[in-house]
N, CA, C and O atoms as a Tripos MOL2 file, in Angstrom:
@<TRIPOS>MOLECULE
protein
  296   295    74     0     0
PROTEIN
NO_CHARGES

@<TRIPOS>ATOM
      1 N          43.4060  261.1330  -54.6900 N.3       1 PHE1
      2 CA         42.2870  261.5320  -55.5240 C.3       1 PHE1
      3 C          41.5140  260.3270  -56.0530 C.2       1 PHE1
      4 O          40.3210  260.4330  -56.3360 O.2       1 PHE1
      5 N          42.1600  259.2220  -56.1840 N.am      2 ARG2
      6 CA         41.5080  258.0330  -56.7330 C.3       2 ARG2
      7 C          40.2700  257.6510  -55.9240 C.2       2 ARG2
      8 O          39.2270  257.3380  -56.4980 O.2       2 ARG2
      9 N          40.3780  257.6740  -54.6090 N.am      3 TYR3
     10 CA         39.2480  257.2770  -53.7770 C.3       3 TYR3
     11 C          38.1080  258.2690  -53.8870 C.2       3 TYR3
     12 O          36.9410  257.8810  -53.8240 O.2       3 TYR3
     13 N          38.4220  259.5210  -54.0490 N.am      4 GLU4
     14 CA         37.3690  260.5140  -54.2290 C.3       4 GLU4
     15 C          36.6160  260.2660  -55.5330 C.2       4 GLU4
     16 O          35.3960  260.4220  -55.5780 O.2       4 GLU4
     17 N          37.3170  259.8860  -56.5800 N.am      5 GLU5
     18 CA         36.6630  259.5990  -57.8620 C.3       5 GLU5
     19 C          35.7430  258.3920  -57.7420 C.2       5 GLU5
     20 O          34.6230  258.4030  -58.2520 O.2       5 GLU5
     21 N          36.2160  257.3590  -57.0710 N.am      6 ILE6
     22 CA         35.4010  256.1590  -56.8960 C.3       6 ILE6
     23 C          34.1580  256.4840  -56.0740 C.2       6 ILE6
     24 O          33.0590  256.0360  -56.4020 O.2       6 ILE6
     25 N          34.3290  257.2530  -55.0180 N.am      7 ALA7
     26 CA         33.1800  257.6320  -54.1910 C.3       7 ALA7
     27 C          32.1810  258.4460  -54.9990 C.2       7 ALA7
     28 O          30.9720  258.2580  -54.8660 O.2       7 ALA7
     29 N          32.6710  259.3350  -55.8240 N.am      8 LEU8
     30 CA         31.7920  260.1380  -56.6710 C.3       8 LEU8
     31 C          31.0290  259.2540  -57.6500 C.2       8 LEU8
     32 O          29.8240  259.4250  -57.8340 O.2       8 LEU8
     33 N          31.7200  258.3180  -58.2720 N.am      9 LEU9
     34 CA         31.0580  257.4060  -59.2130 C.3       9 LEU9
     35 C          30.0100  256.5470  -58.5130 C.2       9 LEU9
     36 O          28.9430  256.2910  -59.0710 O.2       9 LEU9
     37 N          30.3080  256.1040  -57.3000 N.am     10 ASP10
     38 CA         29.3270  255.3330  -56.5340 C.3      10 ASP10
     39 C          28.0850  256.1680  -56.2440 C.2      10 ASP10
     40 O          26.9620  255.6760  -56.3500 O.2      10 ASP10
     41 N          28.2880  257.4330  -55.8770 N.am     11 ASP11
     42 CA         27.1500  258.3090  -55.6030 C.3      11 ASP11
     43 C          26.3350  258.5790  -56.8590 C.2      11 ASP11
     44 O          25.1050  258.5760  -56.8070 O.2      11 ASP11
     45 N          26.9930  258.8090  -57.9750 N.am     12 VAL12
     46 CA         26.2910  259.0590  -59.2360 C.3      12 VAL12
     47 C          25.4890  257.8280  -59.6450 C.2      12 VAL12
     48 O          24.3600  257.9530  -60.1180 O.2      12 VAL12
     49 N          26.0590  256.6530  -59.4690 N.am     13 ALA13
     50 CA         25.3720  255.4120  -59.8460 C.3      13 ALA13
     51 C          24.0520  255.2580  -59.1020 C.2      13 ALA13
     52 O          23.0870  254.7400  -59.6620 O.2      13 ALA13
     53 N          23.9960  255.6990  -57.8530 N.am     14 LYS14
     54 CA         22.7540  255.6190  -57.0800 C.3      14 LYS14
     55 C          21.6340  256.4070  -57.7370 C.2      14 LYS14
     56 O          20.4670  256.0240  -57.6590 O.2      14 LYS14
     57 N          21.9900  257.5030  -58.3810 N.am     15 PHE15
     58 CA         20.9790  258.3640  -58.9890 C.3      15 PHE15
     59 C          20.6350  257.9500  -60.4140 C.2      15 PHE15
     60 O          19.6700  258.4580  -60.9850 O.2      15 PHE15
     61 N          21.3970  257.0490  -60.9880 N.am     16 LEU16
     62 CA         21.1000  256.5590  -62.3340 C.3      16 LEU16
     63 C          20.1050  255.4010  -62.3100 C.2      16 LEU16
     64 O          19.4280  255.1380  -63.3050 O.2      16 LEU16
     65 N          20.0190  254.7150  -61.1800 N.am     17 ARG17
     66 CA         19.0490  253.6280  -61.0360 C.3      17 ARG17
     67 C          17.6610  254.2160  -60.8080 C.2      17 ARG17
     68 O          17.5370  255.3720  -60.4030 O.2      17 ARG17
     69 N          16.6180  253.4310  -61.0630 N.am     18 PRO18
     70 CA         15.2620  253.9000  -60.7520 C.3      18 PRO18
     71 C          15.1310  254.1700  -59.2480 C.2      18 PRO18
     72 O          15.7900  253.5210  -58.4360 O.2      18 PRO18
     73 N          14.2830  255.1230  -58.8890 N.am     19 ALA19
     74 CA         14.0760  255.4320  -57.4710 C.3      19 ALA19
     75 C          13.4700  254.2400  -56.7420 C.2      19 ALA19
     76 O          13.7940  253.9850  -55.5820 O.2      19 ALA19
     77 N          12.5880  253.5090  -57.4260 N.am     20 VAL20
     78 CA         11.9500  252.3250  -56.8500 C.3      20 VAL20
     79 C          12.2160  251.1400  -57.7710 C.2      20 VAL20
     80 O          11.8840  251.1810  -58.9560 O.2      20 VAL20
     81 N          12.8080  250.0990  -57.2300 N.am     21 LEU21
     82 CA         13.0350  248.8790  -57.9980 C.3      21 LEU21
     83 C          11.7930  248.0050  -57.8980 C.2      21 LEU21
     84 O          11.2820  247.7740  -56.8020 O.2      21 LEU21
     85 N          11.3090  247.5220  -59.0230 N.am     22 GLU22
     86 CA         10.1610  246.6180  -59.0150 C.3      22 GLU22
     87 C          10.6740  245.1910  -58.8900 C.2      22 GLU22
     88 O          11.4730  244.7340  -59.7080 O.2      22 GLU22
     89 N          10.2100  244.4960  -57.8660 N.am     23 VAL23
     90 CA         10.6340  243.1180  -57.6330 C.3      23 VAL23
     91 C           9.4630  242.1690  -57.8610 C.2      23 VAL23
     92 O           8.2970  242.5450  -57.7370 O.2      23 VAL23
     93 N           9.8040  240.9360  -58.1970 N.am     24 GLN24
     94 CA          8.7790  239.9460  -58.5250 C.3      24 GLN24
     95 C           8.6440  238.8460  -57.4760 C.2      24 GLN24
     96 O           7.6440  238.1290  -57.4570 O.2      24 GLN24
     97 N           9.6400  238.7080  -56.6050 N.am     25 SER25
     98 CA          9.6110  237.5620  -55.6920 C.3      25 SER25
     99 C          10.2300  237.9120  -54.3410 C.2      25 SER25
    100 O          10.9470  238.9010  -54.1930 O.2      25 SER25
    101 N           9.9260  237.0680  -53.3730 N.am     26 ALA26
    102 CA         10.5140  237.2130  -52.0450 C.3      26 ALA26
    103 C          12.0270  237.0250  -52.0980 C.2      26 ALA26
    104 O          12.7600  237.6300  -51.3150 O.2      26 ALA26
    105 N          12.4920  236.1890  -53.0190 N.am     27 GLU27
    106 CA         13.9350  235.9580  -53.1470 C.3      27 GLU27
    107 C          14.6570  237.2330  -53.5820 C.2      27 GLU27
    108 O          15.7380  237.5430  -53.0830 O.2      27 GLU27
    109 N          14.0530  237.9660  -54.5140 N.am     28 GLU28
    110 CA         14.6540  239.2440  -54.9440 C.3      28 GLU28
    111 C          14.7310  240.2150  -53.7760 C.2      28 GLU28
    112 O          15.7330  240.9060  -53.5950 O.2      28 GLU28
    113 N          13.6660  240.2610  -52.9870 N.am     29 ILE29
    114 CA         13.6430  241.1500  -51.8220 C.3      29 ILE29
    115 C          14.7520  240.7570  -50.8500 C.2      29 ILE29
    116 O          15.4670  241.6210  -50.3430 O.2      29 ILE29
    117 N          14.8980  239.4770  -50.5920 N.am     30 GLU30
    118 CA         15.9340  239.0090  -49.6630 C.3      30 GLU30
    119 C          17.3340  239.3500  -50.1660 C.2      30 GLU30
    120 O          18.2000  239.7160  -49.3710 O.2      30 GLU30
    121 N          17.5680  239.2370  -51.4680 N.am     31 ARG31
    122 CA         18.8830  239.6050  -52.0290 C.3      31 ARG31
    123 C          19.1530  241.0930  -51.8240 C.2      31 ARG31
    124 O          20.2620  241.4780  -51.4550 O.2      31 ARG31
    125 N          18.1420  241.9330  -52.0630 N.am     32 LEU32
    126 CA         18.3170  243.3710  -51.8560 C.3      32 LEU32
    127 C          18.6040  243.6740  -50.3910 C.2      32 LEU32
    128 O          19.5130  244.4400  -50.0740 O.2      32 LEU32
    129 N          17.8300  243.0730  -49.5080 N.am     33 LYS33
    130 CA         17.9940  243.3150  -48.0780 C.3      33 LYS33
    131 C          19.3530  242.8520  -47.5800 C.2      33 LYS33
    132 O          19.9110  243.4550  -46.6640 O.2      33 LYS33
    133 N          19.8910  241.7990  -48.1630 N.am     34 ALA34
    134 CA         21.1960  241.2880  -47.7380 C.3      34 ALA34
    135 C          22.3260  242.2480  -48.0980 C.2      34 ALA34
    136 O          23.3480  242.2900  -47.4120 O.2      34 ALA34
    137 N          22.1470  243.0160  -49.1660 N.am     35 ALA35
    138 CA         23.2180  243.8870  -49.6560 C.3      35 ALA35
    139 C          23.0090  245.3650  -49.3430 C.2      35 ALA35
    140 O          23.9480  246.1540  -49.4460 O.2      35 ALA35
    141 N          21.7780  245.7550  -48.9570 N.am     36 ASN36
    142 CA         21.4630  247.1760  -48.7950 C.3      36 ASN36
    143 C          20.4790  247.3810  -47.6500 C.2      36 ASN36
    144 O          19.7570  246.4640  -47.2590 O.2      36 ASN36
    145 N          20.4670  248.5960  -47.1240 N.am     37 THR37
    146 CA         19.3640  248.9880  -46.2600 C.3      37 THR37
    147 C          18.1890  249.2280  -47.1910 C.2      37 THR37
    148 O          18.2840  250.0460  -48.1060 O.2      37 THR37
    149 N          17.0790  248.5250  -46.9710 N.am     38 THR38
    150 CA         16.0150  248.4690  -47.9690 C.3      38 THR38
    151 C          14.6530  248.7480  -47.3580 C.2      38 THR38
    152 O          14.3250  248.2330  -46.2900 O.2      38 THR38
    153 N          13.8570  249.5700  -48.0440 N.am     39 ALA39
    154 CA         12.4460  249.7810  -47.7100 C.3      39 ALA39
    155 C          11.6300  249.0670  -48.7780 C.2      39 ALA39
    156 O          11.8200  249.2990  -49.9720 O.2      39 ALA39
    157 N          10.7210  248.1960  -48.3460 N.am     40 VAL40
    158 CA          9.9260  247.4050  -49.2810 C.3      40 VAL40
    159 C           8.4570  247.7540  -49.1020 C.2      40 VAL40
    160 O           7.9540  247.8170  -47.9800 O.2      40 VAL40
    161 N           7.7720  247.9810  -50.2260 N.am     41 GLY41
    162 CA          6.3370  248.2350  -50.1950 C.3      41 GLY41
    163 C           5.6070  247.2360  -51.0680 C.2      41 GLY41
    164 O           6.1100  246.8140  -52.1090 O.2      41 GLY41
    165 N           4.4150  246.8640  -50.6290 N.am     42 PHE42
    166 CA          3.5690  245.9430  -51.3850 C.3      42 PHE42
    167 C           2.3110  246.6950  -51.7900 C.2      42 PHE42
    168 O           1.6090  247.2420  -50.9400 O.2      42 PHE42
    169 N           2.0240  246.7230  -53.0970 N.am     43 PHE43
    170 CA          0.9200  247.5170  -53.6270 C.3      43 PHE43
    171 C           0.1370  246.7150  -54.6520 C.2      43 PHE43
    172 O           0.6640  245.7850  -55.2630 O.2      43 PHE43
    173 N          -1.1270  247.0820  -54.8350 N.am     44 GLN44
    174 CA         -1.9430  246.4570  -55.8650 C.3      44 GLN44
    175 C          -1.5050  246.9250  -57.2490 C.2      44 GLN44
    176 O          -1.4110  246.1260  -58.1800 O.2      44 GLN44
    177 N          -1.2330  248.2410  -57.3830 N.am     45 SER45
    178 CA         -0.8310  248.7880  -58.6830 C.3      45 SER45
    179 C          -0.0480  250.0780  -58.4820 C.2      45 SER45
    180 O           0.0150  250.6230  -57.3800 O.2      45 SER45
    181 N           0.5440  250.5520  -59.5700 N.am     46 GLN46
    182 CA          1.2820  251.8140  -59.5300 C.3      46 GLN46
    183 C           0.3510  253.0140  -59.4660 C.2      46 GLN46
    184 O           0.8080  254.1380  -59.2580 O.2      46 GLN46
    185 N          -0.9350  252.7950  -59.6390 N.am     47 ASP47
    186 CA         -1.9110  253.8810  -59.5920 C.3      47 ASP47
    187 C          -2.3530  254.2250  -58.1750 C.2      47 ASP47
    188 O          -3.0060  255.2490  -57.9700 O.2      47 ASP47
    189 N          -2.0170  253.4020  -57.2060 N.am     48 GLU48
    190 CA         -2.4330  253.6410  -55.8270 C.3      48 GLU48
    191 C          -1.7790  254.8980  -55.2730 C.2      48 GLU48
    192 O          -0.6230  255.1970  -55.5710 O.2      48 GLU48
    193 N          -2.5360  255.6260  -54.4630 N.am     49 LYS49
    194 CA         -2.0150  256.8240  -53.8050 C.3      49 LYS49
    195 C          -0.8100  256.4670  -52.9240 C.2      49 LYS49
    196 O           0.1790  257.1990  -52.8780 O.2      49 LYS49
    197 N          -0.9100  255.3450  -52.2360 N.am     50 GLU50
    198 CA          0.1730  254.9300  -51.3450 C.3      50 GLU50
    199 C           1.4660  254.6810  -52.1190 C.2      50 GLU50
    200 O           2.5490  255.0180  -51.6410 O.2      50 GLU50
    201 N           1.3600  254.0960  -53.3070 N.am     51 TYR51
    202 CA          2.5620  253.8690  -54.1140 C.3      51 TYR51
    203 C           3.1530  255.1970  -54.5740 C.2      51 TYR51
    204 O           4.3700  255.3810  -54.5450 O.2      51 TYR51
    205 N           2.3070  256.1120  -54.9940 N.am     52 ARG52
    206 CA          2.8220  257.4190  -55.4290 C.3      52 ARG52
    207 C           3.5620  258.1110  -54.2860 C.2      52 ARG52
    208 O           4.5970  258.7390  -54.5090 O.2      52 ARG52
    209 N           3.0420  258.0000  -53.0720 N.am     53 THR53
    210 CA          3.7260  258.5700  -51.9080 C.3      53 THR53
    211 C           5.0570  257.8540  -51.6660 C.2      53 THR53
    212 O           6.0720  258.5010  -51.4100 O.2      53 THR53
    213 N           5.0530  256.5310  -51.7470 N.am     54 PHE54
    214 CA          6.2640  255.7150  -51.5820 C.3      54 PHE54
    215 C           7.3210  256.1480  -52.5910 C.2      54 PHE54
    216 O           8.4910  256.3100  -52.2440 O.2      54 PHE54
    217 N           6.9050  256.3340  -53.8360 N.am     55 LYS55
    218 CA          7.8360  256.7370  -54.8920 C.3      55 LYS55
    219 C           8.3750  258.1450  -54.6450 C.2      55 LYS55
    220 O           9.5520  258.4060  -54.8950 O.2      55 LYS55
    221 N           7.5340  259.0470  -54.1610 N.am     56 SER56
    222 CA          7.9930  260.4070  -53.8490 C.3      56 SER56
    223 C           9.0640  260.3880  -52.7660 C.2      56 SER56
    224 O          10.0820  261.0720  -52.8720 O.2      56 SER56
    225 N           8.8240  259.6000  -51.7260 N.am     57 VAL57
    226 CA          9.8120  259.4820  -50.6490 C.3      57 VAL57
    227 C          11.0970  258.8530  -51.1860 C.2      57 VAL57
    228 O          12.1960  259.2720  -50.8240 O.2      57 VAL57
    229 N          10.9550  257.8510  -52.0450 N.am     58 ALA58
    230 CA         12.1340  257.2050  -52.6400 C.3      58 ALA58
    231 C          12.9690  258.2170  -53.4210 C.2      58 ALA58
    232 O          14.1980  258.1930  -53.3530 O.2      58 ALA58
    233 N          12.3120  259.0960  -54.1550 N.am     59 ASN59
    234 CA         13.0460  260.1230  -54.9010 C.3      59 ASN59
    235 C          13.7720  261.0750  -53.9620 C.2      59 ASN59
    236 O          14.8940  261.4930  -54.2480 O.2      59 ASN59
    237 N          13.1440  261.4200  -52.8460 N.am     60 LEU60
    238 CA         13.7710  262.3280  -51.8850 C.3      60 LEU60
    239 C          14.9550  261.6820  -51.1690 C.2      60 LEU60
    240 O          15.9080  262.3660  -50.7960 O.2      60 LEU60
    241 N          14.8930  260.3710  -50.9790 N.am     61 MET61
    242 CA         15.9150  259.6740  -50.1930 C.3      61 MET61
    243 C          16.8760  258.8510  -51.0420 C.2      61 MET61
    244 O          17.5540  257.9640  -50.5240 O.2      61 MET61
    245 N          16.9420  259.1310  -52.3220 N.am     62 ARG62
    246 CA         17.8730  258.3990  -53.1990 C.3      62 ARG62
    247 C          19.2690  258.4250  -52.6190 C.2      62 ARG62
    248 O          19.7520  259.4600  -52.1600 O.2      62 ARG62
    249 N          19.8960  257.2910  -52.6460 N.am     63 GLY63
    250 CA         21.2540  257.2040  -52.1320 C.3      63 GLY63
    251 C          21.3190  256.8890  -50.6500 C.2      63 GLY63
    252 O          22.3610  256.4550  -50.1610 O.2      63 GLY63
    253 N          20.2260  257.0980  -49.9200 N.am     64 GLU64
    254 CA         20.2100  256.7940  -48.4920 C.3      64 GLU64
    255 C          19.9010  255.3230  -48.2480 C.2      64 GLU64
    256 O          20.5150  254.6800  -47.3970 O.2      64 GLU64
    257 N          18.9370  254.7970  -49.0100 N.am     65 LEU65
    258 CA         18.5710  253.3960  -48.9360 C.3      65 LEU65
    259 C          17.9060  252.9840  -50.2360 C.2      65 LEU65
    260 O          17.5750  253.8290  -51.0680 O.2      65 LEU65
    261 N          17.7120  251.6950  -50.4070 N.am     66 VAL66
    262 CA         17.0960  251.1700  -51.6220 C.3      66 VAL66
    263 C          15.6040  250.9860  -51.3660 C.2      66 VAL66
    264 O          15.2070  250.4530  -50.3300 O.2      66 VAL66
    265 N          14.7850  251.4280  -52.3060 N.am     67 PHE67
    266 CA         13.3380  251.2460  -52.2310 C.3      67 PHE67
    267 C          12.9340  250.2000  -53.2550 C.2      67 PHE67
    268 O          13.3390  250.2630  -54.4160 O.2      67 PHE67
    269 N          12.1360  249.2400  -52.8180 N.am     68 ALA68
    270 CA         11.6620  248.1790  -53.7030 C.3      68 ALA68
    271 C          10.1560  248.0430  -53.5380 C.2      68 ALA68
    272 O           9.6210  248.2120  -52.4420 O.2      68 ALA68
    273 N           9.4770  247.7360  -54.6430 N.am     69 ALA69
    274 CA          8.0270  247.5590  -54.6090 C.3      69 ALA69
    275 C           7.6490  246.2750  -55.3190 C.2      69 ALA69
    276 O           8.2410  245.8970  -56.3300 O.2      69 ALA69
    277 N           6.6450  245.6160  -54.7610 N.am     70 GLN70
    278 CA          6.0770  244.4350  -55.3990 C.3      70 GLN70
    279 C           4.5960  244.7220  -55.6190 C.2      70 GLN70
    280 O           3.9150  245.2470  -54.7380 O.2      70 GLN70
    281 N           4.1080  244.3710  -56.8030 N.am     71 PHE71
    282 CA          2.7260  244.6660  -57.1750 C.3      71 PHE71
    283 C           1.9180  243.3890  -57.3110 C.2      71 PHE71
    284 O           2.4500  242.3210  -57.6120 O.2      71 PHE71
    285 N           0.6160  243.5250  -57.0830 N.am     72 GLY72
    286 CA         -0.2840  242.3870  -57.2230 C.3      72 GLY72
    287 C          -0.8300  241.9710  -55.8790 C.2      72 GLY72
    288 O          -0.8040  242.7310  -54.9110 O.2      72 GLY72
    289 N          -1.3250  240.7500  -55.8390 N.am     73 GLU73
    290 CA         -1.8700  240.2100  -54.5950 C.3      73 GLU73
    291 C          -0.7580  240.0180  -53.5850 C.2      73 GLU73
    292 O           0.3650  239.6580  -53.9390 O.2      73 GLU73
    293 N          -1.0750  240.2600  -52.3410 N.am     74 ARG74
    294 CA         -0.0690  240.1260  -51.2840 C.3      74 ARG74
    295 C          -0.0370  238.7340  -50.7450 C.2      74 ARG74
    296 O           0.7510  238.4370  -49.8460 O.2      74 ARG74
@<TRIPOS>BOND
     1     1     2 1
     2     2     3 1
     3     3     4 2
     4     3     5 am
     5     5     6 1
     6     6     7 1
     7     7     8 2
     8     7     9 am
     9     9    10 1
    10    10    11 1
    11    11    12 2
    12    11    13 am
    13    13    14 1
    14    14    15 1
    15    15    16 2
    16    15    17 am
    17    17    18 1
    18    18    19 1
    19    19    20 2
    20    19    21 am
    21    21    22 1
    22    22    23 1
    23    23    24 2
    24    23    25 am
    25    25    26 1
    26    26    27 1
    27    27    28 2
    28    27    29 am
    29    29    30 1
    30    30    31 1
    31    31    32 2
    32    31    33 am
    33    33    34 1
    34    34    35 1
    35    35    36 2
    36    35    37 am
    37    37    38 1
    38    38    39 1
    39    39    40 2
    40    39    41 am
    41    41    42 1
    42    42    43 1
    43    43    44 2
    44    43    45 am
    45    45    46 1
    46    46    47 1
    47    47    48 2
    48    47    49 am
    49    49    50 1
    50    50    51 1
    51    51    52 2
    52    51    53 am
    53    53    54 1
    54    54    55 1
    55    55    56 2
    56    55    57 am
    57    57    58 1
    58    58    59 1
    59    59    60 2
    60    59    61 am
    61    61    62 1
    62    62    63 1
    63    63    64 2
    64    63    65 am
    65    65    66 1
    66    66    67 1
    67    67    68 2
    68    67    69 am
    69    69    70 1
    70    70    71 1
    71    71    72 2
    72    71    73 am
    73    73    74 1
    74    74    75 1
    75    75    76 2
    76    75    77 am
    77    77    78 1
    78    78    79 1
    79    79    80 2
    80    79    81 am
    81    81    82 1
    82    82    83 1
    83    83    84 2
    84    83    85 am
    85    85    86 1
    86    86    87 1
    87    87    88 2
    88    87    89 am
    89    89    90 1
    90    90    91 1
    91    91    92 2
    92    91    93 am
    93    93    94 1
    94    94    95 1
    95    95    96 2
    96    95    97 am
    97    97    98 1
    98    98    99 1
    99    99   100 2
   100    99   101 am
   101   101   102 1
   102   102   103 1
   103   103   104 2
   104   103   105 am
   105   105   106 1
   106   106   107 1
   107   107   108 2
   108   107   109 am
   109   109   110 1
   110   110   111 1
   111   111   112 2
   112   111   113 am
   113   113   114 1
   114   114   115 1
   115   115   116 2
   116   115   117 am
   117   117   118 1
   118   118   119 1
   119   119   120 2
   120   119   121 am
   121   121   122 1
   122   122   123 1
   123   123   124 2
   124   123   125 am
   125   125   126 1
   126   126   127 1
   127   127   128 2
   128   127   129 am
   129   129   130 1
   130   130   131 1
   131   131   132 2
   132   131   133 am
   133   133   134 1
   134   134   135 1
   135   135   136 2
   136   135   137 am
   137   137   138 1
   138   138   139 1
   139   139   140 2
   140   139   141 am
   141   141   142 1
   142   142   143 1
   143   143   144 2
   144   143   145 am
   145   145   146 1
   146   146   147 1
   147   147   148 2
   148   147   149 am
   149   149   150 1
   150   150   151 1
   151   151   152 2
   152   151   153 am
   153   153   154 1
   154   154   155 1
   155   155   156 2
   156   155   157 am
   157   157   158 1
   158   158   159 1
   159   159   160 2
   160   159   161 am
   161   161   162 1
   162   162   163 1
   163   163   164 2
   164   163   165 am
   165   165   166 1
   166   166   167 1
   167   167   168 2
   168   167   169 am
   169   169   170 1
   170   170   171 1
   171   171   172 2
   172   171   173 am
   173   173   174 1
   174   174   175 1
   175   175   176 2
   176   175   177 am
   177   177   178 1
   178   178   179 1
   179   179   180 2
   180   179   181 am
   181   181   182 1
   182   182   183 1
   183   183   184 2
   184   183   185 am
   185   185   186 1
   186   186   187 1
   187   187   188 2
   188   187   189 am
   189   189   190 1
   190   190   191 1
   191   191   192 2
   192   191   193 am
   193   193   194 1
   194   194   195 1
   195   195   196 2
   196   195   197 am
   197   197   198 1
   198   198   199 1
   199   199   200 2
   200   199   201 am
   201   201   202 1
   202   202   203 1
   203   203   204 2
   204   203   205 am
   205   205   206 1
   206   206   207 1
   207   207   208 2
   208   207   209 am
   209   209   210 1
   210   210   211 1
   211   211   212 2
   212   211   213 am
   213   213   214 1
   214   214   215 1
   215   215   216 2
   216   215   217 am
   217   217   218 1
   218   218   219 1
   219   219   220 2
   220   219   221 am
   221   221   222 1
   222   222   223 1
   223   223   224 2
   224   223   225 am
   225   225   226 1
   226   226   227 1
   227   227   228 2
   228   227   229 am
   229   229   230 1
   230   230   231 1
   231   231   232 2
   232   231   233 am
   233   233   234 1
   234   234   235 1
   235   235   236 2
   236   235   237 am
   237   237   238 1
   238   238   239 1
   239   239   240 2
   240   239   241 am
   241   241   242 1
   242   242   243 1
   243   243   244 2
   244   243   245 am
   245   245   246 1
   246   246   247 1
   247   247   248 2
   248   247   249 am
   249   249   250 1
   250   250   251 1
   251   251   252 2
   252   251   253 am
   253   253   254 1
   254   254   255 1
   255   255   256 2
   256   255   257 am
   257   257   258 1
   258   258   259 1
   259   259   260 2
   260   259   261 am
   261   261   262 1
   262   262   263 1
   263   263   264 2
   264   263   265 am
   265   265   266 1
   266   266   267 1
   267   267   268 2
   268   267   269 am
   269   269   270 1
   270   270   271 1
   271   271   272 2
   272   271   273 am
   273   273   274 1
   274   274   275 1
   275   275   276 2
   276   275   277 am
   277   277   278 1
   278   278   279 1
   279   279   280 2
   280   279   281 am
   281   281   282 1
   282   282   283 1
   283   283   284 2
   284   283   285 am
   285   285   286 1
   286   286   287 1
   287   287   288 2
   288   287   289 am
   289   289   290 1
   290   290   291 1
   291   291   292 2
   292   291   293 am
   293   293   294 1
   294   294   295 1
   295   295   296 2
@<TRIPOS>SUBSTRUCTURE
     1 PHE1         2 RESIDUE 1 A PHE
     2 ARG2         6 RESIDUE 1 A ARG
     3 TYR3        10 RESIDUE 1 A TYR
     4 GLU4        14 RESIDUE 1 A GLU
     5 GLU5        18 RESIDUE 1 A GLU
     6 ILE6        22 RESIDUE 1 A ILE
     7 ALA7        26 RESIDUE 1 A ALA
     8 LEU8        30 RESIDUE 1 A LEU
     9 LEU9        34 RESIDUE 1 A LEU
    10 ASP10       38 RESIDUE 1 A ASP
    11 ASP11       42 RESIDUE 1 A ASP
    12 VAL12       46 RESIDUE 1 A VAL
    13 ALA13       50 RESIDUE 1 A ALA
    14 LYS14       54 RESIDUE 1 A LYS
    15 PHE15       58 RESIDUE 1 A PHE
    16 LEU16       62 RESIDUE 1 A LEU
    17 ARG17       66 RESIDUE 1 A ARG
    18 PRO18       70 RESIDUE 1 A PRO
    19 ALA19       74 RESIDUE 1 A ALA
    20 VAL20       78 RESIDUE 1 A VAL
    21 LEU21       82 RESIDUE 1 A LEU
    22 GLU22       86 RESIDUE 1 A GLU
    23 VAL23       90 RESIDUE 1 A VAL
    24 GLN24       94 RESIDUE 1 A GLN
    25 SER25       98 RESIDUE 1 A SER
    26 ALA26      102 RESIDUE 1 A ALA
    27 GLU27      106 RESIDUE 1 A GLU
    28 GLU28      110 RESIDUE 1 A GLU
    29 ILE29      114 RESIDUE 1 A ILE
    30 GLU30      118 RESIDUE 1 A GLU
    31 ARG31      122 RESIDUE 1 A ARG
    32 LEU32      126 RESIDUE 1 A LEU
    33 LYS33      130 RESIDUE 1 A LYS
    34 ALA34      134 RESIDUE 1 A ALA
    35 ALA35      138 RESIDUE 1 A ALA
    36 ASN36      142 RESIDUE 1 A ASN
    37 THR37      146 RESIDUE 1 A THR
    38 THR38      150 RESIDUE 1 A THR
    39 ALA39      154 RESIDUE 1 A ALA
    40 VAL40      158 RESIDUE 1 A VAL
    41 GLY41      162 RESIDUE 1 A GLY
    42 PHE42      166 RESIDUE 1 A PHE
    43 PHE43      170 RESIDUE 1 A PHE
    44 GLN44      174 RESIDUE 1 A GLN
    45 SER45      178 RESIDUE 1 A SER
    46 GLN46      182 RESIDUE 1 A GLN
    47 ASP47      186 RESIDUE 1 A ASP
    48 GLU48      190 RESIDUE 1 A GLU
    49 LYS49      194 RESIDUE 1 A LYS
    50 GLU50      198 RESIDUE 1 A GLU
    51 TYR51      202 RESIDUE 1 A TYR
    52 ARG52      206 RESIDUE 1 A ARG
    53 THR53      210 RESIDUE 1 A THR
    54 PHE54      214 RESIDUE 1 A PHE
    55 LYS55      218 RESIDUE 1 A LYS
    56 SER56      222 RESIDUE 1 A SER
    57 VAL57      226 RESIDUE 1 A VAL
    58 ALA58      230 RESIDUE 1 A ALA
    59 ASN59      234 RESIDUE 1 A ASN
    60 LEU60      238 RESIDUE 1 A LEU
    61 MET61      242 RESIDUE 1 A MET
    62 ARG62      246 RESIDUE 1 A ARG
    63 GLY63      250 RESIDUE 1 A GLY
    64 GLU64      254 RESIDUE 1 A GLU
    65 LEU65      258 RESIDUE 1 A LEU
    66 VAL66      262 RESIDUE 1 A VAL
    67 PHE67      266 RESIDUE 1 A PHE
    68 ALA68      270 RESIDUE 1 A ALA
    69 ALA69      274 RESIDUE 1 A ALA
    70 GLN70      278 RESIDUE 1 A GLN
    71 PHE71      282 RESIDUE 1 A PHE
    72 GLY72      286 RESIDUE 1 A GLY
    73 GLU73      290 RESIDUE 1 A GLU
    74 ARG74      294 RESIDUE 1 A ARG
């Protein structure tokens, strides 16, 4: 039963984090990619239609992979 509890806690933890992690640098992105299957989006702002779509997909796929976004100039 111990392993089932740990697996459950790992799954719950995925849903406690934000659906999209906001990153500030290429180094942060590389750290995420090294540890997780990661989808990265680059956007001007959180008001963009494309970002809202990205966030919707991130909410639907929580636990499947990590979604990260960087804002500002590309």
